[in-house]
N, CA, C and O atoms as a MOPAC input file, in Angstrom:
PM7 MOZYME 1SCF
protein

 N      0.84500 1    -1.22500 1     0.02400 1
 C      0.02100 1    -0.07000 1     0.05400 1
 C      0.95900 1     1.24200 1     0.03600 1
 O      2.02800 1     1.32000 1     0.64100 1
 N      0.39700 1     2.24800 1    -0.74600 1
 C      1.28500 1     3.50800 1    -0.70100 1
 C      1.12000 1     4.42100 1     0.43600 1
 O      0.46900 1     4.13300 1     1.43900 1
 N      1.73400 1     5.53500 1     0.24500 1
 C      1.70900 1     6.58800 1     1.33100 1
 C      0.37700 1     7.12400 1     1.58300 1
 O     -0.38900 1     7.38100 1     0.65400 1
 N      0.04200 1     7.32000 1     2.93800 1
 C     -1.26200 1     7.54200 1     3.41800 1
 C     -1.50000 1     9.14700 1     3.45500 1
 O     -2.61900 1     9.60500 1     3.22700 1
 N     -0.50400 1     9.89100 1     3.72400 1
 C     -0.60100 1    11.32000 1     3.79400 1
 C      0.49100 1    12.02600 1     3.01700 1
 O      1.52600 1    11.46200 1     2.66000 1
 N      0.18600 1    13.34200 1     2.77100 1
 C      1.26000 1    14.11300 1     2.14300 1
 C      2.38500 1    14.49200 1     2.97700 1
 O      2.16500 1    14.57600 1     4.18500 1
 N      3.54500 1    14.73300 1     2.54600 1
 C      4.65100 1    15.16700 1     3.50100 1
 C      4.52500 1    16.61000 1     4.12300 1
 O      4.94400 1    16.91100 1     5.24000 1
 N      3.91500 1    17.42700 1     3.27900 1
 C      3.85700 1    18.82700 1     3.73000 1
 C      2.43300 1    19.06800 1     4.27300 1
 O      1.47200 1    19.16000 1     3.50900 1
 N      2.32900 1    19.16400 1     5.55200 1
 C      0.94800 1    19.29900 1     6.05600 1
 C      0.89600 1    20.61900 1     6.96400 1
 O     -0.03700 1    20.81200 1     7.74300 1
 N      1.88100 1    21.44600 1     6.82100 1
 C      1.99200 1    22.65600 1     7.74400 1
 C      1.23300 1    23.86400 1     7.09700 1
 O      1.07300 1    24.89400 1     7.75200 1
 N      0.76500 1    23.74600 1     5.82200 1
 C     -0.17700 1    24.85300 1     5.32700 1
 C      0.53700 1    26.17600 1     5.42100 1
 O     -0.14300 1    27.16300 1     5.70100 1
 N      1.73100 1    26.29800 1     5.23500 1
 C      2.41600 1    27.54900 1     5.08400 1
 C      2.29800 1    28.28300 1     6.37400 1
 O      2.14400 1    29.50200 1     6.28900 1
 N      2.34500 1    27.75900 1     7.51200 1
 C      2.35700 1    28.31900 1     8.86800 1
 C      3.63300 1    29.14500 1     9.12600 1
 O      3.68200 1    30.12400 1     9.87100 1
 N      4.69000 1    28.61500 1     8.39900 1
 C      5.99900 1    29.20500 1     8.68800 1
 C      5.88700 1    30.80800 1     8.17100 1
 O      6.29200 1    31.74500 1     8.85900 1
 N      5.36100 1    30.93900 1     7.04200 1
 C      5.21300 1    32.14300 1     6.46500 1
 C      4.46400 1    33.08300 1     7.27800 1
 O      4.81600 1    34.24700 1     7.46800 1
 N      3.24400 1    32.45200 1     7.83300 1
 C      2.35800 1    33.33300 1     8.59700 1
 C      3.18700 1    33.87100 1     9.80500 1
 O      3.33400 1    35.06700 1    10.05600 1
 N      3.67900 1    32.89200 1    10.48100 1
 C      4.58700 1    33.29600 1    11.77300 1
 C      5.68000 1    34.45100 1    11.33400 1
 O      5.87600 1    35.43800 1    12.04400 1
 N      6.28300 1    34.25300 1    10.24600 1
 C      7.30900 1    35.15400 1     9.83500 1
 C      6.71000 1    36.58900 1     9.49700 1
 O      7.36800 1    37.60900 1     9.70400 1
 N      5.56300 1    36.61000 1     9.02200 1
 C      4.93100 1    37.87300 1     8.66800 1
 C      4.49900 1    38.50200 1     9.99200 1
 O      4.56300 1    39.72700 1    10.08900 1
 N      4.05300 1    37.75000 1    11.04600 1
 C      3.56300 1    38.23600 1    12.33700 1
 C      4.81000 1    38.98000 1    12.98800 1
 O      4.68000 1    40.02600 1    13.62400 1
 N      5.89800 1    38.41600 1    12.79800 1
 C      7.19700 1    38.78100 1    13.58400 1
 C      7.44400 1    40.15600 1    12.87200 1
 O      7.70500 1    41.09300 1    13.62600 1
 N      7.40100 1    40.39500 1    11.60000 1
 C      7.82600 1    41.77200 1    10.90500 1
 C      6.78700 1    42.66000 1    10.74900 1
 O      6.96600 1    43.66300 1    10.05800 1
 N      5.65400 1    42.43700 1    11.31900 1
 C      4.48600 1    43.30200 1    11.12900 1
 C      4.75000 1    44.59900 1    11.83300 1
 O      5.41000 1    44.56600 1    12.87200 1
 N      4.30600 1    45.72500 1    11.37400 1
 C      4.46600 1    46.93600 1    12.05800 1
 C      3.81300 1    47.10200 1    13.25300 1
 O      2.60000 1    46.89500 1    13.28200 1
 N      4.48200 1    47.48800 1    14.38900 1
 C      4.05100 1    47.39200 1    15.82400 1
 C      3.28500 1    48.83300 1    16.07900 1
 O      3.58300 1    49.87800 1    15.49900 1
 N      2.32000 1    48.69400 1    16.98600 1
 C      1.69100 1    49.97000 1    17.47300 1
 C      2.39700 1    50.60400 1    18.63000 1
 O      3.40300 1    50.07100 1    19.09800 1
 N      1.93900 1    51.65400 1    19.08400 1
 C      2.48200 1    52.34200 1    20.32800 1
 C      2.30600 1    51.40000 1    21.52200 1
 O      1.24300 1    50.78600 1    21.60900 1
 N      3.21900 1    51.23900 1    22.41100 1
 C      2.93000 1    50.65900 1    23.80300 1
 C      2.14300 1    51.53300 1    24.66400 1
 O      1.93600 1    52.72400 1    24.42900 1
 N      1.69100 1    50.84800 1    25.72800 1
 C      0.83700 1    51.53600 1    26.62800 1
 C      1.62100 1    52.74600 1    27.30600 1
 O      1.11700 1    53.86100 1    27.43900 1
 N      2.84700 1    52.42400 1    27.70100 1
 C      3.61500 1    53.42700 1    28.49400 1
 C      3.87300 1    54.63600 1    27.54300 1
 O      3.83300 1    55.78300 1    27.98700 1
 N      4.13600 1    54.37200 1    26.24000 1
 C      4.27400 1    55.49800 1    25.29100 1
 C      3.09600 1    56.33300 1    25.26500 1
 O      3.23400 1    57.55600 1    25.23200 1
 N      1.83700 1    55.74600 1    25.27900 1
 C      0.71500 1    56.49600 1    25.13200 1
 C      0.37000 1    57.25300 1    26.34800 1
 O     -0.19100 1    58.34600 1    26.27100 1
 N      0.72800 1    56.63600 1    27.60700 1
 C      0.39100 1    57.24100 1    28.89000 1
 C      1.28000 1    58.45500 1    29.08400 1
 O      0.82300 1    59.45800 1    29.63200 1
 N      2.49600 1    58.40300 1    28.66900 1
 C      3.49000 1    59.40800 1    29.02200 1
 C      3.49500 1    60.53100 1    27.95000 1
 O      3.74300 1    61.69400 1    28.26600 1
 N      3.23900 1    60.18800 1    26.77800 1
 C      3.29100 1    61.24400 1    25.67200 1
 C      2.02900 1    61.67200 1    25.01900 1
 O      1.73600 1    62.86400 1    24.93600 1
 N      1.22300 1    60.65500 1    24.52200 1
 C      0.01800 1    61.13700 1    23.88300 1
 C     -1.11900 1    61.56300 1    24.74100 1
 O     -1.94100 1    62.36000 1    24.28800 1
 N     -1.22800 1    61.08500 1    25.96700 1
 C     -2.39900 1    61.60100 1    26.77100 1
 C     -2.21200 1    62.87700 1    27.57300 1
 O     -3.03700 1    63.32600 1    28.36900 1
 N     -0.87500 1    63.48200 1    27.23400 1
 C     -0.69700 1    64.74000 1    27.81700 1
 C     -1.69000 1    65.78000 1    27.05700 1
 O     -1.81300 1    65.75500 1    25.83300 1
 N     -2.33500 1    66.62900 1    27.82700 1
 C     -3.32900 1    67.54700 1    27.11000 1
 C     -2.86800 1    68.25800 1    25.91700 1
 O     -3.64500 1    68.43900 1    24.97900 1
 N     -1.63000 1    68.68400 1    25.88700 1
 C     -1.17200 1    69.54200 1    24.77300 1
 C     -0.93600 1    68.51900 1    23.54200 1
 O     -1.28300 1    68.83600 1    22.40400 1
 N     -0.39100 1    67.40400 1    23.80100 1
 C     -0.04700 1    66.43100 1    22.74900 1
 C     -1.45900 1    65.90400 1    22.27400 1
 O     -1.63300 1    65.67400 1    21.07800 1
 N     -2.42500 1    65.71700 1    23.15300 1
 C     -3.71600 1    64.96200 1    22.78500 1
 C     -4.33500 1    65.99500 1    21.74200 1
 O     -4.77400 1    65.61900 1    20.65600 1
 N     -4.33700 1    67.42400 1    22.18500 1
 C     -5.14900 1    68.18800 1    21.33500 1
 C     -4.51500 1    68.32800 1    19.91300 1
 O     -5.22600 1    68.42100 1    18.91300 1
 N     -3.15000 1    68.34000 1    19.86100 1
 C     -2.44800 1    68.18900 1    18.66200 1
 C     -2.84000 1    67.09300 1    17.83600 1
 O     -3.13100 1    67.22300 1    16.64700 1
 N     -2.85100 1    65.82800 1    18.57200 1
 C     -3.18800 1    64.61300 1    17.65400 1
 C     -4.66800 1    64.62800 1    17.23600 1
 O     -5.00100 1    64.11400 1    16.16800 1
 N     -5.52600 1    65.18100 1    18.02100 1
 C     -6.90700 1    65.15100 1    17.65800 1
 C     -7.21100 1    66.12700 1    16.59200 1
 O     -8.21900 1    65.90500 1    15.92200 1
 N     -6.52000 1    67.14500 1    16.33500 1
 C     -6.66900 1    68.16400 1    15.27600 1
 C     -5.40900 1    68.20200 1    14.40600 1
 O     -4.70300 1    69.20800 1    14.33800 1
 N     -5.17000 1    67.13800 1    13.78500 1
 C     -3.98800 1    67.06000 1    12.86400 1
 C     -4.36000 1    67.55300 1    11.43400 1
 O     -5.45200 1    67.31100 1    10.92100 1
 N     -3.28600 1    68.32300 1    10.77800 1
 C     -3.51800 1    68.68100 1     9.45100 1
 C     -3.87100 1    67.65900 1     8.40400 1
 O     -3.66200 1    66.51600 1     8.80900 1
 N     -4.32100 1    67.72700 1     7.23800 1
 C     -4.60200 1    66.83900 1     6.34900 1
 C     -3.39500 1    66.22200 1     5.82500 1
 O     -2.44400 1    66.87900 1     5.40200 1
 N     -3.44700 1    64.80300 1     5.85900 1
 C     -2.28100 1    63.90100 1     5.43500 1
 C     -2.78100 1    62.83200 1     4.39900 1
 O     -3.51400 1    61.89100 1     4.70500 1
 N     -2.33600 1    63.06600 1     3.23300 1
 C     -2.83300 1    62.03900 1     2.22400 1
 C     -2.30100 1    60.64600 1     2.38700 1
 O     -2.88400 1    59.69600 1     1.86500 1
 N     -1.27300 1    60.50800 1     3.05600 1
 C     -0.67700 1    59.07100 1     3.31600 1
 C     -1.41600 1    58.31100 1     4.39700 1
 O     -1.28600 1    57.08700 1     4.41600 1
 N     -2.16100 1    58.89500 1     5.27900 1
 C     -2.77800 1    58.29200 1     6.45100 1
 C     -4.23600 1    57.98300 1     6.14400 1
 O     -4.80600 1    58.71800 1     5.33800 1
 N     -4.85900 1    57.03500 1     6.66600 1
 C     -6.27900 1    56.68100 1     6.56700 1
 C     -7.07500 1    57.89600 1     7.00300 1
 O     -6.73800 1    58.61400 1     7.94400 1
 N     -8.15100 1    58.07600 1     6.25800 1
 C     -9.07600 1    59.27000 1     6.57700 1
 C     -8.46400 1    60.52600 1     6.55500 1
 O     -8.97500 1    61.42200 1     7.22700 1
 N     -7.41900 1    60.75500 1     5.87400 1
 C     -6.62900 1    61.96200 1     5.76900 1
 C     -6.28900 1    62.44400 1     7.22300 1
 O     -6.19600 1    63.63100 1     7.53500 1
 N     -6.12300 1    61.42700 1     8.04100 1
 C     -5.56000 1    61.80800 1     9.49600 1
 C     -6.53000 1    62.69700 1    10.21100 1
 O     -6.09300 1    63.51600 1    11.01900 1
 N     -7.84700 1    62.59500 1     9.96800 1
 C     -8.89700 1    63.45100 1    10.66000 1
 C     -9.55700 1    62.69100 1    11.72600 1
 O    -10.08500 1    63.28500 1    12.66600 1
 N     -9.56000 1    61.41900 1    11.63500 1
 C    -10.24600 1    60.41300 1    12.68900 1
 C     -9.19900 1    59.60100 1    13.31200 1
 O     -8.78300 1    58.57600 1    12.77200 1
 N     -8.72900 1    60.07000 1    14.52700 1
 C     -7.65400 1    59.53500 1    15.22800 1
 C     -8.10000 1    58.99900 1    16.68700 1
 O     -8.64000 1    59.80700 1    17.44300 1
 N     -7.92000 1    57.82400 1    17.06300 1
 C     -8.17500 1    57.45200 1    18.43300 1
 C     -6.86200 1    57.50500 1    19.20200 1
 O     -5.91500 1    56.79300 1    18.87200 1
 N     -6.80800 1    58.33800 1    20.21300 1
 C     -5.44800 1    58.70700 1    21.01900 1
 C     -5.22300 1    57.45900 1    21.79200 1
 O     -4.10700 1    56.94200 1    21.74900 1
 N     -6.17100 1    56.92800 1    22.49100 1
 C     -5.96700 1    55.75600 1    23.42500 1
 C     -5.48400 1    54.69300 1    22.68300 1
 O     -4.54700 1    54.06900 1    23.18100 1
 N     -5.91200 1    54.34300 1    21.59900 1
 C     -5.49600 1    53.20400 1    20.69800 1
 C     -4.40700 1    53.39800 1    19.69500 1
 O     -3.79300 1    52.47400 1    19.16000 1
 N     -4.22400 1    54.61700 1    19.49100 1
 C     -3.14100 1    55.13800 1    18.53200 1
 C     -3.48700 1    54.59900 1    17.09800 1
 O     -2.61600 1    54.03400 1    16.43700 1
 N     -4.70700 1    54.76700 1    16.63900 1
 C     -5.25100 1    54.28000 1    15.40300 1
 C     -5.93900 1    55.26200 1    14.56200 1
 O     -6.70600 1    56.03300 1    15.13900 1
 N     -5.79700 1    55.35900 1    13.33000 1
 C     -6.41500 1    56.10500 1    12.45700 1
 C     -7.68400 1    55.43600 1    11.83200 1
 O     -7.70500 1    54.22700 1    11.60200 1
 N     -8.65800 1    56.19600 1    11.58600 1
 C     -9.89800 1    55.47700 1    10.90800 1
 C    -10.30000 1    56.16600 1     9.68200 1
 O     -9.91300 1    57.32200 1     9.50700 1
 N    -11.06400 1    55.55900 1     8.78300 1
 C    -11.36800 1    56.16900 1     7.54400 1
 C    -12.55800 1    57.29000 1     7.62000 1
 O    -12.58600 1    58.26800 1     6.87300 1
 N    -13.52800 1    57.01700 1     8.61700 1
 C    -14.65800 1    57.98000 1     8.76400 1
 C    -14.85900 1    58.24100 1    10.17200 1
 O    -14.31500 1    57.60300 1    11.07200 1
 N    -15.68700 1    59.23300 1    10.33000 1
 C    -16.12700 1    59.53300 1    11.76900 1
 C    -17.12900 1    58.43500 1    12.22500 1
 O    -17.12800 1    58.07900 1    13.40400 1
 N    -17.93100 1    57.92400 1    11.37800 1
 C    -18.72600 1    56.69400 1    11.88900 1
 C    -17.95800 1    55.60900 1    12.22200 1
 O    -18.42700 1    54.90500 1    13.11600 1
 N    -16.86200 1    55.26400 1    11.72900 1
 C    -16.01800 1    54.16800 1    12.04800 1
 C    -15.27800 1    54.30700 1    13.39500 1
 O    -14.97600 1    53.36600 1    14.13000 1
 N    -14.98100 1    55.86500 1    13.65400 1
 C    -14.31400 1    56.17100 1    14.80100 1
 C    -15.41300 1    56.10000 1    16.11500 1
 O    -15.07100 1    55.73500 1    17.24000 1
 N    -16.63600 1    56.47400 1    15.78900 1
 C    -17.69600 1    56.43800 1    16.74700 1
 C    -17.93500 1    54.93600 1    17.15900 1
 O    -17.97800 1    54.59800 1    18.34200 1
 N    -18.09300 1    54.03200 1    16.08100 1
 C    -18.24400 1    52.68900 1    16.43300 1
 C    -17.13500 1    52.00900 1    17.23600 1
 O    -17.37200 1    51.15600 1    18.09200 1
 N    -15.92300 1    52.43000 1    16.91500 1
 C    -14.67200 1    52.09900 1    17.69200 1
 C    -14.77900 1    52.43100 1    19.06800 1
 O    -14.45200 1    51.62700 1    19.94100 1
 N    -15.22500 1    53.58500 1    19.32100 1
 C    -15.33600 1    54.01500 1    20.71500 1
 C    -16.20600 1    53.19300 1    21.63400 1
 O    -16.01200 1    53.14200 1    22.84800 1
 N    -17.13800 1    52.57500 1    21.02600 1
 C    -18.16600 1    51.74900 1    21.68800 1
 C    -17.68800 1    50.27200 1    21.75700 1
 O    -18.26000 1    49.45500 1    22.47700 1
 N    -16.65600 1    49.97100 1    21.00900 1
 C    -16.30500 1    48.52200 1    20.98400 1
 C    -15.49400 1    48.00400 1    22.29100 1
 O    -14.99300 1    48.79700 1    23.08700 1
 N    -15.41400 1    46.61000 1    22.43200 1
 C    -14.70800 1    46.15900 1    23.56900 1
 C    -13.22400 1    46.36400 1    23.50600 1
 O    -12.60900 1    46.42200 1    24.57100 1
 N    -12.54200 1    46.48900 1    22.28500 1
 C    -11.23600 1    46.64700 1    22.09100 1
 C    -10.81800 1    47.92400 1    22.75000 1
 O     -9.86100 1    47.98600 1    23.52200 1
 N    -11.61300 1    48.99800 1    22.39900 1
 C    -11.35800 1    50.36000 1    22.91100 1
 C    -11.56500 1    50.41000 1    24.37100 1
 O    -10.81200 1    51.03900 1    25.11500 1
 N    -12.62700 1    49.72000 1    24.79000 1
 C    -12.83900 1    49.95100 1    26.29100 1
 C    -11.81800 1    49.13400 1    27.12900 1
 O    -11.53800 1    49.47700 1    28.27800 1
 N    -11.22100 1    47.95600 1    26.48400 1
 C    -10.11800 1    47.29000 1    27.34300 1
 C     -8.88100 1    48.15000 1    27.37400 1
 O     -8.17300 1    48.20600 1    28.37900 1
 N     -8.60500 1    48.86900 1    26.18500 1
 C     -7.47600 1    49.66000 1    26.05900 1
 C     -7.61400 1    50.80100 1    27.01500 1
 O     -6.60500 1    51.09800 1    27.65300 1
 N     -8.62600 1    51.43500 1    27.19600 1
 C     -8.97300 1    52.53400 1    28.23000 1
 C     -8.68500 1    52.07100 1    29.57300 1
 O     -8.01300 1    52.73700 1    30.36000 1
 N     -9.20000 1    50.90200 1    29.85600 1
 C     -8.97300 1    50.28400 1    31.27200 1
 C     -7.68500 1    50.00300 1    31.51200 1
 O     -7.26700 1    50.18800 1    32.65500 1
 N     -6.83600 1    49.52400 1    30.53600 1
 C     -5.44400 1    49.31000 1    30.77500 1
 C     -4.66000 1    50.58000 1    30.93300 1
 O     -3.66800 1    50.59200 1    31.66200 1
 N     -5.05300 1    51.64700 1    30.28800 1
 C     -4.36400 1    52.82200 1    30.40700 1
 C     -4.66000 1    53.61500 1    31.78100 1
 O     -3.99600 1    54.59900 1    32.10500 1
 N     -5.65200 1    53.13200 1    32.51200 1
 C     -6.03200 1    53.72600 1    33.80100 1
 C     -5.00400 1    53.28000 1    34.86600 1
 O     -4.85400 1    53.99300 1    35.85800 1
 N     -4.36400 1    52.26400 1    34.73600 1
 C     -3.32100 1    51.59300 1    35.61700 1
 C     -2.06700 1    52.35900 1    35.33600 1
 O     -1.82300 1    52.67900 1    34.17300 1
 N     -1.24200 1    52.68400 1    36.32300 1
 C      0.08100 1    53.27800 1    36.12900 1
 C      0.96100 1    52.46200 1    35.43800 1
 O      0.87300 1    51.23600 1    35.51500 1
 N      1.92600 1    53.10800 1    34.67000 1
 C      2.92300 1    52.37800 1    33.80500 1
 C      4.01300 1    51.79400 1    34.77500 1
 O      4.33200 1    52.35100 1    35.82500 1
 N      4.52400 1    50.67400 1    34.34200 1
 C      5.67500 1    49.98800 1    35.14700 1
 C      6.78700 1    51.01000 1    35.09000 1
 O      6.94800 1    51.69300 1    34.07800 1
 N      7.63500 1    51.13900 1    36.26500 1
 C      8.87800 1    51.82400 1    36.21400 1
 C     10.02900 1    50.91500 1    35.98700 1
 O      9.79600 1    49.70900 1    35.90200 1
 N     11.10500 1    51.30400 1    35.89200 1
 C     12.27700 1    50.59200 1    35.53300 1
 C     12.63100 1    49.76000 1    36.76000 1
 O     13.05600 1    48.61200 1    36.63400 1
 N     12.43900 1    50.40000 1    38.07200 1
 C     12.68900 1    49.66500 1    39.29100 1
 C     11.82200 1    48.62400 1    39.47100 1
 O     12.28600 1    47.56900 1    39.90300 1
 N     10.44000 1    48.72600 1    39.18000 1
 C      9.56400 1    47.62600 1    39.26800 1
 C     10.04000 1    46.42400 1    38.35600 1
 O     10.06200 1    45.28500 1    38.82200 1
 N     10.40600 1    46.67500 1    37.10600 1
 C     10.78300 1    45.65200 1    36.29200 1
 C     12.08100 1    44.88300 1    36.67600 1
 O     12.23200 1    43.69200 1    36.40800 1
 N     12.98600 1    45.62500 1    37.30700 1
 C     14.15500 1    45.13500 1    37.85200 1
 C     13.76600 1    44.02900 1    38.95300 1
 O     14.21600 1    42.88400 1    38.96900 1
 N     12.86300 1    44.56600 1    39.85600 1
 C     12.48300 1    43.80500 1    41.04200 1
 C     11.72700 1    42.50100 1    40.68700 1
 O     11.78800 1    41.50800 1    41.41300 1
 N     10.98600 1    42.54700 1    39.49500 1
 C     10.31200 1    41.43700 1    38.93500 1
 C     11.21700 1    40.36900 1    38.46400 1
 O     10.94900 1    39.17000 1    38.52700 1
 N     12.50600 1    40.96900 1    37.89900 1
 C     13.40700 1    40.07400 1    37.34800 1
 C     14.37500 1    39.44800 1    38.35400 1
 O     15.15900 1    38.54400 1    38.06500 1
 N     14.24600 1    40.02800 1    39.60300 1
 C     15.04300 1    39.53000 1    40.58700 1
 C     16.38800 1    40.25300 1    40.87200 1
 O     17.25800 1    39.81700 1    41.62500 1
 N     16.44400 1    41.39800 1    40.18400 1
 C     17.66200 1    42.27200 1    40.16400 1
 C     17.59200 1    43.33000 1    41.33300 1
 O     18.59300 1    43.97400 1    41.64600 1
 N     16.31000 1    43.49800 1    42.00200 1
 C     16.27700 1    44.60900 1    43.03800 1
 C     16.76800 1    44.02400 1    44.33000 1
 O     17.02800 1    42.83200 1    44.48800 1
 N     16.88200 1    45.05100 1    45.32900 1
 C     17.50600 1    44.75000 1    46.58300 1
 C     16.43200 1    44.15700 1    47.56300 1
 O     16.75900 1    43.58200 1    48.60100 1
 N     15.26800 1    44.31300 1    47.21000 1
 C     14.25600 1    43.89700 1    48.14100 1
 C     14.21400 1    42.28100 1    48.51000 1
 O     14.10400 1    41.43500 1    47.62200 1
 N     14.30200 1    41.98400 1    49.75900 1
 C     14.29300 1    40.50700 1    50.06500 1
 C     15.49600 1    39.83800 1    50.07400 1
 O     15.56500 1    38.64900 1    50.38700 1
 N     16.68300 1    40.65900 1    49.68100 1
 C     17.97000 1    40.13400 1    49.67200 1
 C     18.76000 1    40.31400 1    50.96600 1
 O     18.66200 1    41.33300 1    51.65000 1
 N     19.54100 1    39.29100 1    51.27000 1
 C     20.34100 1    39.45400 1    52.55600 1
 C     21.52400 1    40.25600 1    52.13900 1
 O     22.01200 1    40.12500 1    51.01600 1
 N     22.00500 1    41.10900 1    53.05000 1
 C     23.21100 1    41.83900 1    52.57600 1
 C     24.52800 1    40.89900 1    52.79600 1
 O     24.71100 1    40.16900 1    53.77000 1
 N     25.35200 1    41.06000 1    51.75200 1
 C     26.65000 1    40.31900 1    51.71600 1
 C     27.58500 1    41.00300 1    52.60100 1
 O     27.33500 1    42.11500 1    53.06500 1
 N     28.64300 1    40.36700 1    52.84100 1
 C     29.75100 1    40.78100 1    53.71900 1
 C     30.31700 1    42.08900 1    53.10800 1
 O     30.69400 1    42.94100 1    53.91300 1
 N     30.41500 1    42.33500 1    51.87100 1
 C     30.89800 1    43.51100 1    51.16300 1
 C     30.04700 1    44.54800 1    51.22800 1
 O     30.44800 1    45.69600 1    51.42100 1
 N     28.69300 1    44.21600 1    51.06000 1
 C     27.65100 1    45.32300 1    51.22700 1
 C     27.53100 1    45.84600 1    52.55300 1
 O     27.30000 1    47.04600 1    52.70300 1
 N     27.68000 1    44.98100 1    53.65400 1
 C     27.54400 1    45.27600 1    55.00100 1
 C     28.65500 1    46.31000 1    55.38500 1
 O     28.43800 1    47.31800 1    56.05800 1
 N     29.93500 1    45.92200 1    54.84900 1
 C     31.03300 1    46.71800 1    55.24500 1
 C     31.00800 1    48.12200 1    54.57300 1
 O     31.58800 1    49.05900 1    55.12000 1
 N     30.33800 1    48.28300 1    53.38400 1
 C     30.10900 1    49.38100 1    52.58500 1
 C     29.24600 1    50.46700 1    53.32400 1
 O     29.49400 1    51.66900 1    53.42200 1
 N     28.12700 1    49.73300 1    53.84500 1
 C     27.08600 1    50.59800 1    54.46800 1
 C     27.56100 1    51.16300 1    55.87800 1
 O     27.11600 1    52.21800 1    56.33000 1
 N     28.44400 1    50.42200 1    56.49700 1
 C     28.91200 1    50.96000 1    57.92900 1
 C     30.00900 1    52.02100 1    57.67100 1
 O     30.54400 1    52.59800 1    58.61800 1

């Protein structure tokens, strides 16, 4: 009896994963919190000049999600969506600091016993 299945059954998943790795990334939450939600920057982003390269001529922009929309109706429906509401909820939490990230990685001083060289330096 011959072969029962084809040898290539991955259905081009490799190419899908490769495209996902190189896709253009959006702004991170901390970038939006620190830069875009500032009242001066927010006003400038909401009232952008006409730009032919961006969707909707850059007139319909969601600051919280850092996305451009084609029409005002699309922007209004986006504001009612779960995606936008989740992003707004995530933006209400404060951004992580460098010290918090180091503590989470185990690099902070919290919970560590002082070594003999550190004890001598502190005295």
